[in-house]
Structure formats: structure tokens, C-alpha cells
GULUM-402031 format. One record per residue (C-alpha): x, y, z. Coordinates in pm, whole numbers, padded with zeros to 5 digits, always signed. Layout:
<recs>
XYZ;...
</recs>
This chain:
<recs>
+10756+01084-04841;+10905+00790-04653;+11024+00505-04875;+10928+00175-04712;+11167-00016-04947;+10899-00282-05005;+11107-00458-05270;+11333-00586-04989;+11041-00743-04803;+10895-00952-05083;+10999-01203-05346;+10822-01343-05651;+10634-01666-05580;+10678-01952-05825;+10303-02019-05843;+09976-01955-05662;+10012-02268-05448;+10342-02139-05310;+10180-01802-05236;+09889-01958-05048;+10109-02214-04869;+10348-01938-04757;+10056-01731-04624;+09913-02041-04450;+10244-02084-04268;+10318-01717-04204;+09965-01606-04109;+09826-01945-03998;+09566-01827-03744;+09490-01491-03903;+09150-01453-04069;+09169-01478-04447;+08794-01454-04519;+08486-01344-04329;+08156-01490-04450;+07826-01344-04332;+07538-01587-04283;+07194-01432-04244;+06894-01642-04138;+06605-01548-04370;+06340-01619-04107;+06493-01483-03786;+06716-01224-03960;+06990-01334-03720;+07340-01265-03854;+07646-01481-03791;+07999-01451-03921;+08221-01742-04018;+08595-01674-04007;+08823-01882-04228;+09190-01872-04132;+09480-01883-04375;+09574-02230-04251;+09210-02342-04281;+09186-02215-04640;+09495-02406-04754;+09395-02723-04571;+09045-02720-04723;+09192-02668-05070;+09385-02991-05013;+09068-03180-04927;+08865-03044-05219;+09147-03095-05469;+09200-03453-05353;+08829-03532-05400;+08838-03392-05756;+09155-03593-05826;+08990-03910-05696;+08705-03851-05941;+08949-03831-06231;+08946-03456-06298;+09318-03381-06274;+09433-03207-06592;+09077-03098-06680;+08903-02760-06716;+08706-02634-06415;+08455-02346-06446;+08343-02127-06156;+08038-01897-06163;+07837-01702-05907;+07850-01414-05661;+08178-01330-05489;+08212-01558-05186;+08463-01764-04989;+08337-02079-05161;+08389-01918-05502;+08751-01838-05407;+08802-02188-05265;+08688-02347-05592;+08901-02110-05803;+09217-02163-05595;+09172-02538-05571;+09128-02581-05946;+09439-02374-06026;+09671-02531-05767;+09692-02891-05883;+09381-02982-06084;+09395-02814-06424;+09275-02496-06592;+09044-02257-06407;+08769-02093-06614;+08601-01809-06418;+08271-01708-06581;+08067-01389-06566;+07741-01457-06381;+07572-01188-06596;+07616-01383-06920;+07305-01493-07107;+07243-01865-07158;+07368-01869-07517;+07690-01693-07413;+07744-01931-07121;+07703-02236-07343;+07952-02085-07586;+08210-02016-07312;+08169-02364-07163;+08215-02525-07503;+08504-02305-07611;+08687-02377-07285;+08604-02753-07282;+08500-02724-06918;+08403-03057-06759;+08339-02938-06402;+08145-02633-06287;+08111-02483-05938;+07800-02264-05910;+07579-02101-05648;+07207-02088-05577;+07154-01774-05786;+07297-01934-06101;+07150-02280-06035;+06853-02257-06270;+07051-02164-06582;+07345-02399-06510;+07124-02701-06439;+06917-02624-06748;+07233-02615-06964;+07352-02942-06808;+07019-03118-06866;+07028-03025-07237;+07362-03205-07278;+07501-02936-07507;+07837-02907-07322;+08109-03139-07190;+08006-03083-06828;+08007-03407-06631;+08031-03282-06271;+07822-03005-06117;+07921-02878-05772;+07668-02674-05575;+07864-02429-05359;+07603-02300-05114;+07295-02523-05139;+07175-02880-05190;+07070-02994-05537;+06949-03323-05680;+07149-03252-05995;+07479-03160-05830;+07730-03285-05577;+07754-03053-05278;+08079-02873-05204;+08073-02997-04843;+08036-03359-04959;+08349-03327-05175;+08543-03165-04891;+08443-03445-04650;+08534-03709-04908;+08872-03547-04971;+08948-03512-04600;+08914-03887-04548;+09148-03953-04842;+09411-03703-04722;+09400-03840-04368;+09454-04187-04517;+09774-04058-04682;+09655-03956-05031;+09898-03691-05163;+09814-03698-05536;+09673-03346-05528;+09900-03205-05257;+10214-03301-05452;+10078-03243-05803;+10323-03081-06045;+10248-02723-06140;+10409-02577-06451;+10428-02201-06384;+10452-02127-06757;+10162-02341-06878;+09808-02216-06933;+09636-02237-06594;+09362-01976-06635;+09126-01910-06923;+08957-01571-06893;+08694-01445-07134;+08724-01076-07211;+08419-00853-07200;+08197-00855-07505;+07940-01065-07677;+08012-01430-07758;+08136-01351-08107;+08361-01068-07989;+08503-01203-07664;+08846-01358-07668;+08969-01625-07427;+09290-01501-07265;+09541-01768-07161;+09721-01680-06838;+09980-01873-06639;+10084-01882-06275;+10391-01680-06373;+10169-01408-06522;+09974-01367-06198;+10280-01401-05972;+10471-01139-06170;+10185-00896-06123;+10161-00991-05754;+10531-00919-05703;+10507-00581-05876;+10210-00480-05660;+10380-00596-05339;+10689-00390-05425;+10491-00073-05490;+10164-00055-05293;+10171-00010-04916;+09951-00237-04704;+09951-00307-04331;+09885-00629-04133;+09562-00494-03982;+09417-00380-04317;+09073-00515-04407;+08975-00544-04774;+08619-00563-04901;+08571-00726-05241;+08334-00514-05449;+08459-00603-05796;+08359-00932-05962;+08627-01194-05900;+08585-01358-06240;+08758-01048-06372;+09137-01033-06366;+09148-00695-06189;+08952-00810-05886;+09129-01146-05859;+09479-01001-05892;+09400-00756-05613;+09273-01035-05389;+09593-01236-05447;+09795-00932-05337;+09590-00903-05017;+09623-01276-04945;+10000-01262-04996;+10014-00994-04724;+09794-01170-04469;+09501-00928-04486;+09142-00999-04384;+08894-01010-04674;+08517-00969-04666;+08243-00944-04927;+08006-00661-05017;+07633-00736-04977;+07553-00522-05281;+07618-00169-05404;+07340-00014-05195;+07490-00167-04880;+07848-00049-04933;+07846+00226-04670;+07692-00011-04413;+07942-00287-04498;+08240-00051-04469;+08149+00018-04108;+08035-00339-04033;+08373-00493-04122;+08603-00200-04040;+08717-00184-04403;+09039+00007-04472;+09110-00092-04834;+08890-00126-05143;+08945-00176-05513;+08690+00008-05720;+08582+00151-06054;+08516+00519-06139;+08136+00495-06141;+08131+00393-05774;+08399+00635-05653;+08252+00931-05838;+07913+00851-05684;+08069+00832-05334;+08250+01161-05384;+07935+01339-05502;+07748+01214-05192;+08025+01344-04965;+08007+01687-05132;+07626+01689-05111;+07646+01616-04737;+07900+01899-04687;+07673+02136-04881;+07355+02024-04698;+07520+02087-04360;+07654+02427-04468;+08009+02310-04402;+08176+02441-04719;+08356+02721-04532;+08487+02493-04257;+08607+02234-04508;+08783+02500-04718;+08958+02636-04406;+09059+02283-04298;+09208+02225-04646;+09423+02538-04611;+09547+02423-04269;+09630+02077-04408;+09812+02220-04709;+10024+02434-04478;+10096+02147-04237;+10202+01926-04530;+10478+02175-04608;+10629+02128-04262;+10597+01749-04277;+10288+01706-04059;+09984+01525-04202;+09665+01642-04029;+09416+01530-04293;+09269+01226-04118;+09220+01427-03799;+09076+01732-03971;+08837+01528-04186;+08753+01257-03933;+08378+01327-03960;+08388+01261-04335;+08604+00947-04300;+08358+00824-04035;+08086+00832-04302;+08295+00569-04485;+08321+00343-04181;+08599+00525-03997;+08896+00315-04113;+08903+00376-04489;+09260+00471-04581;+09339+00331-04928;+09138+00315-05252;+09268+00156-05572;+09084+00255-05889;+09107+00064-06215;+08912-00059-06521;+08872+00302-06645;+09008+00649-06569;+08896+00820-06250;+08828+01189-06281;+09137+01373-06146;+08910+01602-05942;+08767+01299-05759;+09109+01141-05710;+09255+01462-05569;+08943+01511-05359;+08980+01177-05179;+09355+01231-05133;+09289+01577-04987;+09058+01414-04732;+09340+01184-04617;+09231+00871-04807;+09514+00757-05034;+09350+00708-05374;+09554+00571-05663;+09482+00506-06030;+09604+00181-06179;+09609+00069-06541;+09621-00268-06709;+09437-00528-06915;+09329-00888-06873;+09606-00970-07120;+09866-00834-06874;+09730-01007-06561;+09641-00710-06532;+09866-00436-06386;+10097-00238-06613;+10128+00079-06405;+09989+00238-06093;+10012+00540-05871;+10146+00455-05524;+10194+00615-05184;+10520+00757-05331;+10407+00843-05682;+10089+01048-05720;+10000+01270-06013;+09628+01339-06074;+09518+01230-06421;+09806+00985-06462;+09818+00608-06416;+10131+00642-06206;+10456+00483-06313;+10511+00158-06499;+10559-00134-06258;+10926-00210-06185;+10914-00553-06355;+10735-00430-06670;+10889-00257-06974;+10686-00003-07171;+10734+00224-07471;+10525+00450-07696;+10509+00353-08063;+10514+00623-08332;+10436+00919-08103;+10272+01217-08271;+10318+01590-08206;+10180+01562-07853;+10393+01255-07776;+10088+01029-07800;+10120+00688-07961;+10023+00327-07896;+10147+00183-07567;+10333-00149-07599;+10466-00351-07305;+10658-00664-07224;+10725-00864-06909;+10637-01186-06729;+10285-01053-06673;+10200-01064-07046;+09958-01340-07147;+10047-01658-07336;+09802-01560-07610;+09436-01595-07708;+09308-01951-07680;+09247-02119-08013;+09298-01788-08197;+09651-01756-08333;+09552-01482-08576;+09430-01253-08297;+09738-01340-08088;+09973-01247-08372;+09801-00910-08409;+09888-00803-08053;+10202-01001-07962;+10478-00880-08195;+10848-00946-08132;+10780-01007-07762;+10588-00681-07716;+10217-00672-07632;+10029-00400-07822;+09771-00268-07576;+09549-00084-07825;+09562+00217-07591;+09699+00556-07691;+09923+00707-07428;+10221+00926-07347;+10484+00921-07073;+10575+01260-06927;+10919+01390-06830;+10879+01250-06475;+10799+00901-06599;+10424+00913-06534;+10198+00728-06778;+09891+00904-06917;+09626+00715-07115;+09453+00924-07381;+09199+00663-07487;+09146+00342-07679;+09301+00341-08024;+08974+00205-08166;+08769+00480-07994;+08967+00774-08131;+08757+01007-08340;+08954+01142-08637;+08795+01469-08746;+08785+01567-09114;+09074+01812-09056;+09286+01517-08936;+09277+01616-08567;+09235+01338-08309;+08964+01357-08043;+08981+01120-07745;+08620+01082-07624;+08724+00962-07278;+08901+01294-07213;+08578+01491-07270;+08359+01238-07089;+08571+01276-06776;+08496+01650-06772;+08121+01592-06814;+08101+01305-06562;+08223+01514-06270;+07915+01741-06291;+07709+01670-05975;+07393+01566-06160;+07566+01345-06415;+07592+00969-06370;+07783+00902-06694;+07820+01022-07051;+07928+00907-07394;+08075+01124-07669;+08004+01025-08030;+07985+01185-08374;+07725+01254-08640;+07808+01376-08989;+07691+01716-09107;+07783+01892-09434;+08081+01670-09497;+08228+01705-09147;+08183+01540-08806;+07999+01707-08521;+08071+01596-08166;+07764+01492-07969;+07726+01368-07612;+07467+01156-07441;+07447+01273-07078;+07284+01032-06833;+07148+01231-06541;+07087+01134-06179;+06708+01118-06132;+06751+01173-05758;+06909+01512-05828;+06584+01647-05973;+06392+01540-05664;+06654+01658-05417;+06680+02004-05572;+06315+02025-05679;+06412+02084-06042;+06226+02021-06364;+06386+01846-06662;+06380+02180-06846;+06571+02351-06562;+06828+02072-06562;+06869+02108-06940;+06936+02480-06891;+07196+02399-06624;+07362+02153-06861;+07376+02427-07128;+07569+02651-06888;+07808+02374-06786;+07872+02261-07144;+07948+02621-07243;+08206+02629-06963;+08359+02293-07065;+08370+02393-07432;+08536+02725-07343;+08840+02532-07222;+08864+02326-07543;+09013+02390-07885;+08739+02432-08147;+08771+02077-08287;+08712+01923-07941;+08398+02122-07860;+08079+01922-07807;+07830+02106-08027;+07524+01891-07956;+07416+01693-07650;+07105+01552-07488;+06993+01440-07143;+06895+01076-07097;+06768+00857-06815;+06886+00539-06990;+07222+00405-06857;+07476+00306-07118;+07518-00063-07201;+07811-00188-06993;+08048-00474-06919;+08063-00614-06564;+08348-00376-06482;+08125-00081-06577;+08295+00000-06908;+08057+00122-07176;+08019-00113-07474;+08043+00167-07729;+07945-00030-08037;+07628-00156-07869;+07554+00175-07697;+07564+00371-08024;+07268+00162-08146;+07075+00253-07831;+07166+00620-07883;+07032+00611-08242;+06698+00485-08106;+06691+00759-07840;+06768+01029-08098;+06480+00903-08316;+06242+00918-08019;+06359+01272-07942;+06327+01376-08306;+06693+01482-08322;
</recs>
């Protein structure tokens, strides 16, 4: 594999403003963002291209207007769908105003009020979809909000984004440089991110410019991108994973577009000529199942198997034929798809290998909000199915108190590690010990330096014989079944021991497509669970399981909220009489 020596092409930016300014100079007329505008009446579609120079210039106008209104040094919240305006607000707030507080648009009113109060936000940028709840909260006067900015519509309650930009432009053209020259401390808190969970459980993570820039540098040194790559943002940008990826793409001058919604992904991939996406397992596993269904429906299994053999042979002599041999499949994903980054949770190794075999580089990354977020990742050079690649070159990692299998808690340190939890020194002291961040994840590092995550420390099931069961390991095996959307492994006590159970959420469309009854699907699951159990030691066997059409309760990055989901499972078991 060719080594592109990326570490020689990049350096670590001091702060986000330097990153965006450098890109504005280096890629001035290149398109940074594409925004689709669809007329509701005529259905006519137009595309607005924002250049790198245009993005940075507009940030200057918007930031100057906020400065003029006295908001320098204050907290600025942003909420809504992914969009160029959302990014503009986020970048502007962090590059010379104060602390940026990105909020999850899926939060309930009570949770939003709590986050706004805990963060002391005084300004909020919001879109039409979140207008009702934000304006209701503002009218009740229960927060410190004093300026509402409507990003994509006109409101009697709010100032419009365009009005602020126009106001700031006049000030900048008159020589106002208060925002443009504002001091940025790369080590101060500049971002306040709420972790997934209910109001009482969520922690507010304090991140700095240095945290994000360290992660950006590590990614630039390891992951291979090209100037003509097009990224489509699917993940919510309020989450660290999505935002950190976007900053990497912006630092490399790539074009970025936005997904219209999960059901439009395939259409959008073709529409924008997308070559790079960041995703989560639920989406990728669904895409992979659809590809396999199409191959099966067209009776192409034999041809695909033969093509795989040819590709495997050609690889040995240094010729990569995969994209040519599987062009018809890649065309189903828009024709240009070449690189998929998976994060937030483990991707089934079968799916990862499957995409790589088709000629689409698919890597697994690992990290947390507290580490801004990347700790390790597979790359074009380092691929090992089931692993999270190697630890990033500017991050240190070690395994604490490894057991017989070499598994222990993963701890890390580096410039990407958070400042701490806001207003919660006790929680900070629990995870930041002697400069090392305790991830709460159980892991091991193999002889080749690849990191493998076994599961969350808090999710580990300790059987009565003292053996550890990592539910995620078993769930990955169940989730790859073609009719399974997701699963959750849990325990119930029986005669003074634990019995492993699994809730298996099935794909309703599978029953229709294959003209099956629920009873026939249950029989199929019995066969498949027997096969999965046969490959397990006795203490890891799932003895009881049930089919469900109720999705698990999830965070916005599609992680199951296990504590809340177990309550839903108890209700389902009662209904089923189990």
C-alpha cells in the first residue's frame, strides 16, 4: 500500500479561525457548501454555492454585528437541521464571540430549557422547524436568552440572520475590526457540548480550540482525501463526531452538501456526486443489506463471487480491479462513492469487509465527545476488520489492569482530551486522573497495534461464575442477519443465576418481501440463533430471545439508551406473557 506521507503535508492549526482563514486563502473560489433551495409551489430546485472565501467573509460580517450588540464573551446556542446557516452560526460564535453551545433539535422542551440555563446561553440561532418551541421558551422568560436569530425565515420575535449579516457588512466596510481581530485563547473553553442522555444524566463537556485542532491534525495525517472529494453531511452537526469530520473536510478544501433525509440518501448521493460520507452502523448495515438483496433478486450471486475471486487474485499482483468489477453496485450509490467513515458504535466486521471488497474504502473510527472525538481509526494503510484501527499519532493510549484476555479499561491522553465537565468537578475528577482520561470502555490492543473495543465498562454483564459477557459482541452477530434491524442483549435471573436474553427488532419489510408469516420468521430466528450460539462458549449463549417491531430507545447518534430501553423491554415481556 502506497504511503502518501500525509504528515508532511499538514500542520496543526492554532484555532478554528486560522483553519478557516487558511482554507479561505488556499481554496478561495472553491465551493465549501452547496445549499439546495426547493420552491414548495413550483417544485423548482436551485442550488446556492458558498465559496471558502465567501464563508470566511460572511463570518466576519455576522461576528461584527453580534459584537456591536454587545455579545462578545457570551454564550451562543445553535439548534436546527444541518445547514450552511447552522455552520455559519457555529463557526462565527466560536471564532471571536464566545462559547458555542450546539443543541440537539430532538430534545424535549424541559431538556432544552435545562441546557439553555446550564450553559447560560444569551443568544440562540434556530430554524423554522424549531421556531415554535424556541419562541415559546423565550416568551416564558425562563432562560437568559436576550437575542433570537432566525436562520431561514422571518419572525416577529427574532432578528433575521440576513439582517445581522447586512448590519455587520456595513460596519466592516467602515473599518470595524473588533471581531476580525478578537483574541482567541486556544486553551480556553470555547465549546460546550451536552452528552447524550436525559437532562439529569447528560454532562456538559468543555472543549477548546486546541482539542478540536489536535483531532483535526491527527485525521489529516492519517485519512486520505482528494481535492475533488464531495462530502455529504448525514450525521447531526451538534454532535462532536459530525462536526469534527466537517472541520477535517473544510481544512482540505472539499465540497460539502446536506442530506435531505434518510429516505433520500441514495438520491442525494447521485445528485451531488458524493464520494465521502461519515455514518453510523445502523445506516451502513441497512445499505449493505439492500445491496445484497439486489444481488440476490437479480440472480447475480455467482457472478459476484467470481468477480471477488478475480479481485483477490489481482490484489496479490498489485492491481486493484474492484471499482471496475463492481461498477454496477457502486453506481447504485451514486457512482463516485469511494470512502466511508463509521463511528459512534461498532460496525459489523462482515459489513465493513463487504464494502471494502466492493472497492469502497470503509474504516471504523473510535472516540468520545470528551476526546473531540477521535482516539483511533482505521485508514487506507491500516485495515483490520473488527478493530478500530490504530491510535492516532498524537494520542497516547494504554490498557489498565488487563485480564486474562488482555482486556481492561482504555485510558488516553493528548491535546484532544477535554478540559472537563462544566460545573461538575466531581464527575471530572472521576475520569481525568493524573492527566489520563478514563474512557469507560473495555478494550485490548493486539500484537500489531490495532485497538479492539469489547464494550462499555458499565454494560458488561458479570455472570454468577465471574465470567464477563460483552453484550455488544453478541449484538453484532445478531444484527448482521438480513431480517434484523437491531438487537439488545440483557439478562434475567433464574434459579440464582443470570440467563442471557435478546430483544431482536425485525425488518417489517422483510416479511412482505419474502411473503413470510411472523411464525415462519420466528422459526428462522431459532435456526440462526442456534448457529450463533454454536460458536459461543456456554456462558455467552443467548438462551432466550423474542422478536419485536418496537425500535430501541436511542440517542441522536443511534446508540441504544440501555437503561431506558430495559424498561420498554419489561413492558414488552409482560405483554408477551414471558
